[in-house]
N, C-alpha and C positions, 0 to 999 in steps of 0.2 A: 403465325404471323408471317408476313411476306418479307423476304430478304432480298436486298438489291444485288442483282447478279453482276454488277460492275465492281463490287468489292473484291478484295483479294481473299484467297483461301484462309489466310490467317485471320482476317477481320471477320469472316463468316464463322470460323471456328470459335472466336471469342463471343460472338452473338449467341451461337448455339449453346455454348457452355454457360453463359450468363443467364439465359432464360431456361436452362435445364430442360431443353427440348427432349421429348421422348420419341418423336417421329419426325422424319424429314421427307417430304414429298417433293420430287423435282422432275423436270423434263430431262430425258436422257441426253439432250444436247449439252447439258451442264455436267456430264459425268466427270470430266477432268477436274473442274472446279470443286465439285462435291468430294471427289476422291481426296484432293488436297486438304480440304477442310476437315473431313472425318479422320484423316490420318493424324491430325494434331490433337485429337480428343482422346482422353483416357477411357471415357465411357460414351462412345458415339451413339446417337439415336438410331432407332430402326429406320432403315432406308427403303423408300418406296419410289421406284422409277415409273413415271406415268406421263403421258402427253404425246403430242404429235411426233416428237423425236424418237419414239419407240417403234416407228414403222407401222403403226396401227395395230400392233399386237396387244 
């Protein structure tokens, strides 16, 4: 499911916890926001960084 990047890290953490997400795929430009969200979870999902923000790697 898509998550609104204008939400706070706390709000994103609540969404990820509620939907019992197993994997989170995000553009590296959102590293700081994702770091904050995952830090709030007891069992964070697998994290995959992909997109234009990765410098094309």
